[in-house]
N, C-alpha and C positions, 0 to 999 in steps of 0.2 A: 676867434683862437680860443681854442676851449684845452684844460691840463687836467688831467687826474693824478692827482699826487696820493702815490702810496705810501704810510708808514707803515715799514716793517718792523714793527716792536716786538721786545721779549714779553713774553705775558704778564697781565695785571701789571707793569710797569708805567704806571699812569702820572706819573709828575708831567706838567704839561711840557711836551719838547719845544727847545727852543729856535732848531733851523728849520723846522717845516712851517711851524706858525709863521715866521718872520718870512719867510720865502712865500707864504701865500698870501701877505697882507703886500709886498710888493708889488707880485703879480697882479691882485686885482686894484691896487692903484694905477698899474698900468693898463689897465681895460680886460686884463685877460679875465677871464672867466676859471673859477676853478672848484673842484669835487675833491674830495676826500674819502680815500679807503684803509680803514687804520683795521688793524692787526692785533690790537692790545688785548682785547676781552674774549678773542676767539679761542680754542681751547685746541690748538693744533698740535701741542704736544702733551706727553702724558701728566704731567705737571708742571706748574707755574714756577718761574723763579721765585715769587715768594712763598709758596707753598714750601719749598725744598728749603729758603732760610726760616720760616716757622720750625719746621722740623728737625733744623739745626741749633735751635734755641738763640736766634739774632735777633726776633723780636717778637712782641704778644701778637699770638694770633687772630686775627677776624675773621669773617665768614666772606667769601669770594665769590662773587657772580660773574658768569661766564656769559658772552652769548651764545645760544645754543645753535643757531645757523650753521649750514656748512660753509666753511671760509671759501673752499674753491668753487661753489655753485655761487656764493653770494658775491665775489669775486667776477667771475665771468658776468652776472647779472649787471652789477655795476659797467663794467667794460660796453656791454651792448647797448646799455640804455643812455649811458652819459655821452656815449661816440665822442672819446675825445682825439684831438689831433696828437695829443703826446701823452705820455705816460709816464711819468718820472719817480722812481723808486728812491727814498733815501735810505740807507741801510748803514750797519755798522758791519762789524767783519761778525759777529757772533748772529747775525741776522741774513748775512750774505745769501747763502746757500739755501734758506728758507725763500729769500724774496727770489730766486730759479725757478724751484717749485710752484710758485703763484704764476709765474711767467708762463711757464710751461702750457699752465691751464688755459690761457687766452691767445695761445700762438695763433691759432685759425681765423681771430675774429682778428688780429693786429694785422697779420697778412691780408686778410681781404680787404680792410678797410685802410691799407698802408698807415696805421699809426704809428708814429716815432716813439722810440723806448729809449729814456735817459736812465743813467744812474748818477746818482750824488750820494752826499755824505762823506763824514771823514775816512771811511775805508775807499770809497774811489777817490779821495783826494790822493791818499796816502799809500795806494796799491792798484793804479787804473792798469797797467799792467796784467794784473789777476782777473779784472774785469771784462778787460780786452778781449780774455780766451772764449768768452763764450759769446757764439754766433747771434743770437736774439737782441742784442744789444748794438742800437746804434749809435749811443754819443754819451759820453763820459764827462761829467762835470767835475773839473780838479781843482777848482776854485771855491771861492766861497759864493752861492749861488745869489745871493739879492742881488748883484746887479747882473752876473753873468748869466743865469738861466733866462732871467726877465728880456736880457738883450738876446738871448738865443730864441727864445719864443716870437719877440716882435720880428725877426727877421724869416723866421718861418713863416709869420703869418703874412709878411710882406712880398712874399717871395724873392727875399735876398739870400745870398748866397751863406749859409750856416756853418758852413765849413772852415769860415776865416774866426769865427768866433772866440774870441780870447778866453782863454780858460777854461776850453773844452777839446776834446778828442773828438772826433767825427770820424766815421766810416764812410769809406767811400771806395765803392767796389772793393770792398774786402780788406783794404788798407786804410789804415789808422791814419789820419792828418792829425797831428800833436801839434795843437796851438800852445803858444805862451802862456803863463800864469796871469791871471787879471789883478790889478791892485787890491789888497783886500780892505772891507768896505768901514767906512765911520761908525760904530755901534749907537755912536749918541744921535744920527742923523737918520735914523730908520722909520720908516711908521711903524705904528702901533702893532703889537703881535696878533695875531688873525686866533686868538683862543677860541672864539664861536665856533671854528670849525669844526672843533671836537665836542661839541655838545655840554650841555650839562651836568649829565651823570659823570663825565669824566674828572670834572673838579672834584670828587667826593673821595681823594687818596688815604688810605690806611696811612697813618702817624701815630707811635705809642700806645697801639691798641684799639684804636678808634677812627671812624671815617669823619674826616676833617675837610671841609670846602676849602680847598686849596689852590693858590695861583702861584705860579713860577715867576720869581723875579730876576732876571740877569742884569748884574750890575759889572760883570768882566766876560772877556774871554780869552782864554788861553791861561798861560801860569808862570811868575816869575821863574818856578824851581824848574831842576832838569833830571827828574826821577827816569831812571833807565828802564824801568818796565811800561811808561807810557809815553802816549804820542806825542802831547802838547810841548815838547824840547824840540822835538824833531820838526813841528809844522812850524815853530817860531825861526828855528834853524834854515830850513828852507824858503821860508818868506824873506828872510835877510839875503841870503845867497841872490834869491831871484829878485832883488830888489820891487819887493810888492808891497813890504811894509813891514811894523812887527807884531806878529800874532797875538802876543797879550797887548791887551787892550781894556782901560778902567771907561765905564761908562760914564758918561758925565753926570754930577750929582743932581742937575738943574732935568736932564731927561729920565734919571731914575724917580724924580718927583711928579713928574710930567704921567708917566706910567703909572706909578701908585694911584693918584687921583681918578686916573681912567679905569683900572684897575675896581678901585671902591665904587665907582658910580656904576662901571656897567656888571661885574662879576660879583661883588657883594662877598668877599671871602673871609673865612675866617683864621685863616693860617697861610703864613707866607713859606713858600720854599725857596730860600736864596739861591741861585744859580751862580758859583765861583768855585774855582778849582782850589781857592786857599784864601776866604774873605779876609781875615784879618792880616794878610800880607801887602800891607799899605801903611803909608805914612799917619802917625796921630792925625795930621790934620784932616786927612781921607776921611777917618774915623768920627772925628768931630764933625764934619759936613756932614756923613752920613747922619750922624746923630740927629743934628738940626732938621734934617729933611725928615727922617720918620717918626720925630718926635710927632709931627702932624696924624700919624695912623696909628700907631702903636698896636698893630695885628701882632698877635703872638706868630715867631718866625723860626728857624732852621737855617743853619747853615754849617760848611764844611769848613776846616781849618788847621793849620799845624801846630804844636807845642811850643815852636820856638816863636809864634808870633803870638802868643797871648801874652797880655801885660794885666796888670791890676786895673788902669784906669782905663783899657779899653772894654775888659769883662765887667767891669762898673758902668760902662754906658750901655753895654749890649744888654744887662740884666735891667736895667731902668726903664728900654725900648721894649722889654717882653718877651725875651729869647726864651725860647720853650726848651731848646735842644739844640747841643753842637755834637757835631763827630770829629773826632780828630784823628789825623791820620799818622799811623806809626809805621805799619807795613812789615816790619819785622823785629823781633823782640833782641835782635843779637847786633849791638851795637857798632862790633866794628864790619860786620857784613852789610849792616844799614849802609854805612858809611864808603865803603871800598865796592861793594857789587852797586847799590839802589842809589850812591850821591845822595844820599839823606845825611845830612851831620846833627840831625838833631840826639841829645845826648840825653842817657837817662835821666840827669839831674834835670833837665829842661822839662821832661815830661810827667818828673815827680812833683816839680813848681808849677807847673801848668793845671795840674789834677788839685793842687793845694788850692789855688785860686779859685778854680769853678765850685770845689766845694765849700768853700768861705762865702761865695756867693750864693749858694746852693741851686746850682744849675746842673740839669739832667745834663750828661754825657754819655758818649758810646767810643768807642777805639775801633780803630779799622787795622786788619791785619792779613797779609796774603799769606800762603803756603806752598810749598814747592817750586821756589827760584831755582834756577842750575846752578848747581852745587852747592844747596842749602841742604844741612843735614837734620834729623830729626832732633835731636840735641839744641839745635839753634832756634827751633819752632820753639822747642817746649821753654827756653831759655825767656820768652815774652811772657810766659805765664807767672813768674813769679815778681815781673815788673806792674802785670795785669791785677795782683793779688794786693799788691801795695798801693797800686792808687786806688782801686775798688772801683771803675767804671759804672755806669747804670746799664751798659751793654757791651756786647761785644760784635764788630761786623765781619765774618771772615769772608775771604773767596781763595778760591783755588787760582793759581797763577798761570795766566795763558799769555803763549808767545806771539803778543798781535803783530802782524806787518807795520812796518815803519818805525818799532823800537828798538833800542840797542840790544836788551834784552834776549830778543829773537835773535838776531845774528850770532849771539852768545851760543844760543841752543843750536844753530845750526852749524857753527863753527865745530860744537864738541860732539854731532852727531845725535843730539837727544832729539830733534825733529829733523822732517823729510822737509824740501823746498816747497812742495807742493799744500802744506798744511794751511786748513782754513779753519780757524777757531769760533767753534759753536758756542752757544749759550753756555756763558761758566759757571751758573747758578744750578745745572745740571748733576752737577757730582761726578764728575769726569776729569781726570787728569791727563792730561796728553804728551807729559816728555817720559821718553823711555829709555833707562840704563843710567838715569839720573842718581845723584848720592844719598837724594831721600826716595823712598819708595811709593809706590802708588796705593798700595797698602794704608803707610802711615799719613800720607797726605790725606786721603779718604776718610781715615780714621779720625781724625784730628780735626778735621773739617765738621765732624759728627758731633765731637765730643769737647771742644775748645773749650766752650761755656763752662761744663761741668767741670775741668780743673779748675777754673777761675774763681767759681762761688760755692762750689760744695768743701767739705771739711778734707785736708789732706789724706785723713785715714779713709778718705773713699776713694783715694787713687788706683790703687789696686783693682777696682772691680772697675773703675771708669776705662782701665786700660783693656779690661774685656769686652765694656762697651763697644772699645773702636772696632771691633770685629762685625760683622756684617753676616752673623751667622743667628742660628738659634738661639745660643746662650747668651750673644751679645745682643742681641736685640731685646731678649727679655732683662737683661741687666739694663740696658739703656733705658728701658721703660720706666723700670722703677727710681732709676736715677733722676729721670725727668720728671716726675710726681713731687720728688726732694726739690730740684731746680724749681719749681713753679713754686714751691710753697716759700721758699726764701726771697723770690723775688716777686711774691704775691699775687702773680698772674692768676687767673681764674681755668681751672683746667678743662671749663665746659667746652670751650672749641676743639679739644683734643679727639672728644665724642661725636659731633655734633655731625 
């Protein structure tokens, strides 16, 4: 039995992924041969998400390298050479349409050799009915694949009836057989992730303006919070209603220690990218145990968390362990909107207090904000500027709102007529805005996405010029280029990357 796993990834987003590397190790443990086709470094769009984020002043730029091959020709050659029994596409919503294009380029050989096509990933889990509309897909994994997909492949190998596999929709004579969900996995009992499948070059991740040999460390799955723009609470609610478990799970400290020892021996990382929706949203006891474990390694690391989970004691321990950067989720600068629409109860006072603790411990931090929610206004977006100027983060990570399938805010957008029911959100770093007729205009969303860091870091006397720089015209782009030079000087970033 041979499986070709296709990692449909946004350009240059080379944090080692959790799902497909874990799936590969589980398949290999079951004696199934696995081959990877990875899209990360092919330039199948005009610009990568990282390049757009550099242009919008979110990160210090580094020179990016691309695979010079033709992605479609290379994929066809891979399918022909590997001769898989099944091709498994791992997709999120922004890469789903692209994955169908890839699939179209190998249809002849798939039909000739009777290769099964399976789709999995969070988009397949949340919106299987959308995936099922496409004729050339044979099966859809609607649960976590570490057990479910392995069982499906074993059934296929042994000539058993795959149509009864739990956690799968399987097409039989153009009719979908929709099996019940399978139980969620114990993330502390899984084999080591197969990072080697991506190769050594993939480990070099741009972090804070340089390439660092980086390994991802998964410490949990899911999230204890219920933000309306996010799929995590929906996955948790669905799992509980289906009696398949709790989607939010913490990996045991002993397993984390085992993985770190493995990573140090095999991959020799210089940096650890901690994978957790909100790393500090756990008890102090859990943090103390992590401290004892990670004290054996002390590799510089990054994590994401929320302001209300930051305490003096937790941050003191993180500082001692060698944390290099923390990303704080703010998502909206308007407290009333955060609480009422986003279900985020973080107060401005908590944001300020968290930043003070981080400054006191001399820890670099960035803050995340999203533009263009339904019923948001330009004035609400601008309110965040006053908070950010007060807390003085080392960076701001901005994103344009996307109404993803399965999230509560997508339903709001549908109810208000801001989007059509068949909308599929593509790469959200490509500077596009998908809501029509909202209370904030496309021009404002795109313009603020382009200039938000300027409003935070440049003197207020420059605000009139920044407003001009929001425009995508000759004058606006000229003023933006001038202000960008000022921004780079303030941030002490090297401008050479702008002209290389």
